[in-house]
NUGU-908563 format. One record per atom (N, C-alpha, C, CB): residue in three letters; x, y, z. Coordinates in pm, whole numbers, plus 50000, padded with zeros to 5 digits. Glycine has a CB too. Example, Ala and Ser with C-alpha at 12.3 -4.5 7.8 and 13.67 -1.06 7.14 Angstrom:
BEGIN
ALA513194943150780/ALA512304955050780/ALA513204967050780/ALA511314955350905/SER512854977550708/SER513674989450714/SER512905000350787/SER514084994050572/
***
This chain:
BEGIN
MET317550223491604/MET318720230891574/MET318940244191677/MET318590235291420/ALA320240245191732/ALA320600255191800/ALA320340269991788/ALA321600253491800/PRO320030280091851/PRO319900291291805/PRO321270297191784/PRO319070298291885/GLU321050305491687/GLU322530312991602/GLU322630326991673/GLU322330316191398/TYR323640333191663/TYR324210345691728/TYR325240348591631/TYR324800343991882/ALA325290362791616/ALA326220366791533/ALA326710382391608/ALA325550367191373/PHE327900382491644/PHE328140398391691/PHE329500401191634/PHE328140401291870/LEU329550415991597/LEU330620421191544/LEU331080433791628/LEU330340423991403/THR332290431591702/THR332820440191783/THR333940448991716/THR333270432991895/ARG333980459291747/ARG335330469591689/ARG335640477591800/ARG334980480991552/TRP337190474291819/TRP337740483791918/TRP338740490091866/TRP338160478292037/ARG339060502591905/ARG340060512091851/ARG340890515991965/ARG339430524591781/LEU342150512391943/LEU343080515892049/LEU344230523891999/LEU343590503692116/ARG344890528992063/ARG346260537592042/ARG347400524492089/ARG346350554692166/ALA347750519291985/ALA348900509391998/ALA349380506891845/ALA348390494692078/THR350150492791866/THR350420488991727/THR349800475591698/THR351920488691699/ALA349750472291581/ALA349130457991563/ALA349780447591630/ALA349090453791422/GLN350810449191637/GLN351790438791708/GLN351600436591855/GLN353250443291692/GLU351520450091915/GLU351110449992078/GLU349700442192082/GLU350910467392151/VAL348450447992011/VAL347400439892011/VAL347450425991999/VAL346730443491931/PHE347830422091894/PHE348000407491855/PHE348820398691962/PHE348750406791715/ASP349890404692014/ASP350540394892118/ASP349650391992244/ASP351930400992170/VAL348840405492264/VAL347820403692396/VAL346930391492355/VAL346750418592430/LEU346170394092271/LEU345170389192220/LEU345280372892195/LEU344940396992107/ALA346300370692108/ALA346700355392089/ALA347660347792205/ALA347510354591947/ASP347430353792330/ASP348240343192420/ASP346860342992527/ASP350080349492499/PRO346720330192502/PRO345380328292586/PRO345650325992723/PRO344520316292539/PHE346980323592788/PHE347260321892905/PHE347180335492989/PHE348480315492905/GLY347210349092914/GLY347160360792995/GLY345500364293025/GLY347990373292913/LEU344660357692950/LEU343170360392953/LEU342640362093074/LEU342420350592895/ALA342720353093180/ALA342490352293304/ALA342930366693401/ALA343200339593339/ARG344170369693368/ARG344730380293412/ARG344240392893386/ARG345800379793380/TRP344270394693251/TRP343970407593214/TRP342700410593160/TRP344840411493132/TRP341680400293162/TRP340290402693135/TRP339620394293234/TRP339850399592989/PRO339930395493350/PRO339140386093456/PRO337620386793470/PRO339620389093596/SER337210399793431/SER335500400093436/SER334960388493340/SER334800416293375/VAL335580382393253/VAL335040373293158/VAL335610360193157/VAL335140378293034/TYR336940358293185/TYR337760346493161/TYR338190344693307/TYR339030348193048/LEU337490332993342/LEU337670328193506/LEU338810317793497/LEU336140320093582/ASP338830309693397/ASP339720299893399/ASP340340293393250/ASP339020290093479/VAL341630293593218/VAL342160293293102/VAL343270279693103/VAL342770307993075/LYS342960269393041/LYS344090256693046/LYS344330254692884/LYS343410239793132/GLU345750250392849/GLU345880244992728/GLU345760231592704/GLU346880247992686/LEU344810225492619/LEU344230214392591/LEU345210204292480/LEU342810218992537/ALA345790212492412/ALA346800208892318/ALA347530222792253/ALA346070199592202/PRO349000217192220/PRO349760230492206/PRO349710235092060/PRO351320228992251/PRO350070244192026/PRO350250250791877/PRO351170244791786/PRO350730264791883/ASP350880241991664/ASP351960238691562/ASP352940249791567/ASP351400236991414/PRO354400243591601/PRO355350255791627/PRO355780265891501/PRO356710249591683/THR355420259991364/THR355780269691275/THR354630276991217/THR356560263891175/THR353250274291252/THR352100277391195/THR351290288391321/THR351300262091153/GLY351470281691408/GLY350810289391541/GLY349240282591548/GLY350720309391515/ALA348720276791468/ALA347550270391455/ALA347280255491547/ALA347490268491307/GLY346270252091565/GLY346250238791625/GLY346170240191771/GLY347470230691585/ARG346660250791835/ARG346310251691973/ARG345060247792013/ARG346440263592015/VAL344510242792119/VAL343170238592174/VAL343200244792303/VAL342910222592182/VAL342480253692363/VAL342490259092506/VAL341080257792528/VAL343080274492531/GLY340780252692667/GLY339530251692762/GLY339640263292823/GLY339440239792866/LEU338210268092853/LEU337820281192894/LEU336490280693004/LEU337460289492755/VAL336710287493087/VAL335330289193176/VAL335130305593157/VAL335520283793366/THR334020307293132/THR334050323693102/THR332460326993143/THR334480328492910/LYS332270341593176/LYS331020344193199/LYS330830360193157/LYS330700340393346/GLY329410364693178/GLY329480379293143/GLY328910384593279/GLY328560383993000/TRP328010394693279/TRP327290399793378/TRP326060393093438/TRP326980410893337/LEU325570383293348/LEU324690373793381/LEU325000364593479/LEU324390367693283/PRO324270358893572/PRO324760348393648/PRO324700334293616/PRO324260349393753/TYR325320331893492/TYR325610319593460/TYR327100317493395/TYR324540315393374/ILE327500306093389/ILE328940300393353/ILE328960294593235/ILE329470290293444/LEU329960297093127/LEU330090288492999/LEU331280281393005/LEU330070296292868/ARG331100268392981/ARG332380261592964/ARG332720256092802/ARG332340248993069/TRP333660258092786/TRP333870258092615/TRP335270259492566/TRP333100270492543/ASN335870253592481/ASN337140252992416/ASN337310259892276/ASN337450239192404/PHE338160262392259/PHE338290267692108/PHE339820263892061/PHE338020285892098/THR339890262291902/THR341000255991831/THR341240267491743/THR340700241391755/VAL342840271291731/VAL343360282791650/VAL343250275791525/VAL344890288791686/THR342560277991436/THR342680275191298/THR343770279791215/THR341660279191243/THR344010295991226/THR344840303391147/THR345050313291233/THR344370307391018/SER346520314891251/SER347340326091255/SER348190333391205/SER347680325991304/THR347630348791157/THR348620356791080/THR349330367791135/THR348040361690977/PRO350080367091226/PRO350430379891321/PRO351500391791225/PRO351420372791482/PRO350790402691219/PRO350040406191354/PRO348510409291313/PRO350770420391435/THR348240405391200/THR346750408491151/THR345680400991201/THR346610406891013/GLY345840389191300/GLY344510384091322/GLY344760368791341/GLY343490387691199/PHE343890363091368/PHE343670347691400/PHE342350344091383/PHE344040343591541/ARG342300331291356/ARG340650326291359/ARG340710312891460/ARG339940320991176/LEU339730311091504/LEU339270299691587/LEU338120291891572/LEU339160303391700/VAL337840281691609/VAL336670272291638/VAL336220270491770/VAL336940259891596/ALA334990272491781/ALA334620271391939/ALA333810258091950/ALA333640285391999/HIS333860251092064/HIS333060239492108/HIS332810240092233/HIS333600227392086/GLY331310234592285/GLY331030233192429/GLY329710239192422/GLY332080240392536/ASP329590248192527/ASP328430253592564/ASP327400260892390/ASP329050266792696/PHE328480263792300/PHE328310271192220/PHE329190264392102/PHE328570284392269/GLU329030265091984/GLU329690260091868/GLU329820271591774/GLU328940248391805/GLY330870274791689/GLY330950284191624/GLY332460290191563/GLY330290291691699/THR332600301591535/THR333540304691482/THR334000321091544/THR333200302391338/GLY335180325191558/GLY335730338191567/GLY336840341591504/GLY335930341291679/VAL336770354191463/VAL337680358191390/VAL338000371491429/VAL337380356691264/TRP339200375091474/TRP340070385391511/TRP340850393291406/TRP340950379991595/THR340510405291355/THR341220410991256/THR341640423191301/THR340550411891139/ILE343080427191319/ILE343910435991364/ILE344410444991241/ILE344980428791439/ARG344210456391238/ARG344490466391154/ARG344940480591189/ARG343500467191090/GLN346370484091141/GLN347240494691203/GLN346450504891107/GLN349110493291190/ASP346380516291156/ASP345690530091101/ASP346530538391168/ASP344040533591135/GLY347700544691130/GLY348600553491204/GLY349000551291317/GLY348230563891218/ASP348510557991418/ASP349140556791547/ASP347810545791610/ASP349440574391636/TRP346860545291558/TRP345700536391609/TRP345630521791534/TRP344260544391584/VAL345120513691621/VAL344850500791575/VAL343220499091575/VAL345620489791669/GLU342900494491460/GLU341310488391482/GLU341490470891495/GLU340130492891318/ALA340820466991600/ALA340870453491642/ALA339210448591640/ALA341650452691798/THR339020440691528/THR337700436091489/THR337630423691521/THR337350437691356/TYR336380419891604/TYR336040404691639/TYR334580400491579/TYR336010402391813/ASP334740391491493/ASP333440385491414/ASP333100372191514/ASP333850380091227/TRP332220370591582/TRP331750360191663/TRP330520353591628/TRP331620364591783/ARG330560341191549/ARG329390336291528/ARG329330322791587/ARG329080336791393/ILE328230321391641/ILE327940309391722/ILE326680305591736/ILE328380310391842/ALA326300291991765/ALA325040283491791/ALA325320282791929/ALA324850268491714/ALA323990282992001/ALA324160281092150/ALA323760266292177/ALA323220291692239/ASN324450260492243/ASN324200247492310/ASN323530243292438/ASN325230243192325/LYS324060253592520/LYS324000253392661/LYS322310256292674/LYS325130265592738/PRO321590248492758/PRO320210249892771/PRO319710262192775/PRO319790244092872/LEU320120266892894/LEU319420281492907/LEU319940291692764/LEU320040289593078/LEU320840290692707/LEU320970298892575/LEU320330292892468/LEU322360300992533/ARG320060279492468/ARG319400272592354/ARG317610275892368/ARG319820254392367/TYR317160271092502/TYR315960271192514/TYR315400283392543/TYR315670262992590/GLY316050294892584/GLY315580304892635/GLY315930316492537/GLY316040305992768/SER316570312292430/SER316810321892319/SER315890329992266/SER317230316292222/PHE314670327292253/PHE313610338292134/PHE313450347292279/PHE311530329592034/ALA312970344692416/ALA312700355692488/ALA313950361092523/ALA311880353292598/PHE315180356292565/PHE316080362892607/PHE317350369992493/PHE316510353592704/ARG317200366592368/ARG318100369392271/ARG318470383292306/ARG317570367392129/PRO317680392092345/PRO318300407092353/PRO318960409192493/PRO317090419192332/ILE318770400292593/ILE319370397792708/ILE320780395892679/ILE318790386992774/PHE320740384092650/PHE322140377792572/PHE323040385292510/PHE321870369092468/ALA322500393792417/ALA323240402892333/ALA323900413592395/ALA322450408092240/ALA323040418592506/ALA323640430092613/ALA324560421392702/ALA322340438692717/ASN324520408692722/ASN325750402892799/ASN327080401692715/ASN325400388092852/HIS326740400692592/HIS328080398092510/HIS328440411692481/HIS327960388592366/ARG327750421892476/ARG328410437692479/ARG329100441792595/ARG327350448792466/TRP328260436292707/TRP329200442092835/TRP330370433292825/TRP328480440893000/ALA330600421992823/ALA332020414392817/ALA332960418892718/ALA331860399892789/MET332290425292614/MET333230431992480/MET333740442692551/MET332390437892328/GLU332760453492604/GLU333250462692668/GLU334150463192764/GLU332530466992700/ARG334060453792862/ARG335190450292963/ARG336560447592921/ARG334840438793034/GLY336150440892795/GLY337310434692745/GLY338380448492673/GLY336740422092625/ALA337620456392624/ALA338240468992534/ALA338850477292677/ALA336770480192420/GLU338280479692789/GLU338700485292890/GLU340040478592955/GLU337610485792971/SER339860464492940/SER340740455093021/SER341990455492940/SER340140439493041/LEU342070454092798/LEU343130456192703/LEU343730470692699/LEU342610452592570/GLU343110481492708/GLU343850494192723/GLU344800492892867/GLU342690507492729/LEU343970487392976/LEU344870486493108/LEU345810478693073/LEU344250481093239/GLU345910467093007/GLU347060458193001/GLU347990463392891/GLU346630443392974/LEU347720470392796/LEU348760478392693/LEU349600490892806/LEU347620488192536/ARG348920495492895/ARG349710505592959/ARG350470496893069/ARG348780518193021/ARG350100487893116/ARG351130478593208/ARG352360474693109/ARG350300462993271/ARG352080469893003/ARG353190464892927/ARG354090475692904/ARG352780458692800/ARG353740486692862/ARG354500498792873/ARG355100505092953/ARG354090505392849/ALA354780502093062/ALA355540508493200/ALA356910505993197/ALA355030502293341/ARG357560515693211/ARG359120516793223/ARG359670511693370/ARG359590533193201/THR358690511993458/THR359150510693611/THR357930504293675/THR359550526293690/SER358410496893779/SER357480491993853/SER356480498893921/SER357980486093924/GLU357070514693958/GLU356100521894006/GLU355090526493918/GLU356580531294063/GLU355350528593768/GLU354160527993675/GLU353420517193652/GLU354470530993562/ARG353830507193648/ARG353350494793642/ARG352250493093754/ARG354490485193654/ASP352540497293888/ASP351600493793987/ASP350590505094008/ASP352300490294114/ALA350660518493932/ALA350050525793921/ALA348840525793828/ALA350750532593913/VAL348900514893726/VAL347760512093649/VAL346730504793730/VAL348130504593531/PRO345550510593727/PRO344250503393792/PRO344180488593759/PRO342850509993738/ALA343730476493864/ALA343380466593800/ALA342250464593719/ALA343400459593868/PRO342130456393645/PRO340940456093547/PRO339680450693611/PRO341260447093422/PRO338530452293547/PRO337090449693599/PRO337060436393633/PRO335930452693499/ALA336720433993785/ALA336510416393815/ALA335160413393755/ALA336450411193998/PRO335020400893770/PRO333970393993760/PRO332630394393835/PRO334410384493771/THR331370394093775/THR330150397793862/THR329710383793913/THR328880406193774/PHE328960382094008/PHE328440370994038/PHE329140357894023/PHE327450371093978/TYR330360358394095/TYR331300346194075/TYR331610347294226/TYR332720347393954/ARG331910333894272/ARG332250331994393/ARG333520321794360/ARG330990326794486/
***
């Protein structure tokens, strides 16, 4: 049986739920606005035009540790602007649920990520390296929060000068 991991991440952002949903639900933007983690993104199957579900996306990802993960996800439920659910397959199997809640001028975006590791490094090194793998996930999600803030600033920019003044998101580590 593959080792199981459960991660719960909360981001609090000055934004609207729709703004946050629009960024998170667009897989093609991930490699641009969150390049420290998402190295490559490809659509393997399109979504259902009425429900938004069924889209399959192939990914190449990493954290601060020097290994690459290859996996895909299928969007199983999409409820704009309050979130979506996905099922992951590949180097790990599991589910991810984004819940987006408006709280005045702020949004709380929560990601509940429950996976079983299939990649040999994660599977067989899990007992000894579990704290390191958890730290790697926290690092990735911290870069995600930082990158999402920058993406929201870019999207809100009213001029090209304002847009150009927004710093680039954090780049990947250990990647050629």
